[in-house]
C-alpha positions in Angstrom: -5.2 8.5 29.7 -3.6 7.5 26.8 -5.9 6.2 23.6 -5.6 3.3 21.9 -5.5 5.0 18.7 -2.4 6.4 19.1 -0.8 2.9 19.3 -2.7 2.7 15.3 -0.2 4.7 13.8 3.6 4.4 15.5 4.1 1.2 13.8 7.4 1.7 12.4 10.2 -0.5 11.1 11.3 -2.0 14.2 7.6 -3.2 15.3 7.2 -4.8 12.0 11.0 -7.2 12.2 9.5 -7.9 15.6 6.1 -8.7 14.5 8.0 -10.8 11.5 10.2 -12.4 14.7 7.4 -13.4 16.4 5.6 -15.4 13.4 8.1 -17.0 12.7 8.7 -18.6 16.1 5.2 -19.4 16.4 4.9 -20.8 13.1 7.8 -22.0 12.0 10.5 -21.7 8.5 7.9 -24.4 6.5 4.8 -23.6 7.9 4.8 -19.8 6.8 4.3 -20.6 2.6 2.0 -22.6 3.3 -0.3 -20.2 5.1 0.6 -17.7 2.8 -0.5 -20.0 -0.3 -4.0 -20.5 1.7 -4.5 -16.8 2.7 -3.5 -16.1 -1.3 -6.0 -18.7 -2.5 -8.9 -17.5 -0.2 -8.7 -14.0 -1.1 -8.6 -15.2 -5.2 -11.8 -17.3 -4.5 -13.2 -13.6 -2.3 -12.8 -11.3 -5.8 -14.1 -14.5 -7.6 -17.6 -14.8 -5.5 -17.5 -11.0 -5.5 -17.7 -10.5 -9.3 -20.3 -13.1 -9.6 -22.5 -11.6 -7.1 -22.0 -8.1 -9.6 -23.2 -9.7 -12.7 -26.4 -10.4 -11.7 -26.8 -6.8 -10.5 -25.6 -5.8 -13.8 -28.0 -7.5 -16.0 -31.0 -6.6 -14.5 -30.2 -2.6 -14.8 
């Protein structure tokens, strides 16, 4: 029996190419920039929200 943790470290360059092609086929070339823009704005909002949560703790100390 092969552990699933072995497979996590075995992602090489050809596997990334296959994953990229699969994403391209699933979403199409026009949707990928929109998806990345949405992902980027989501990450930015998360960072801003986490910074706002840290500020009140600093003032209490």
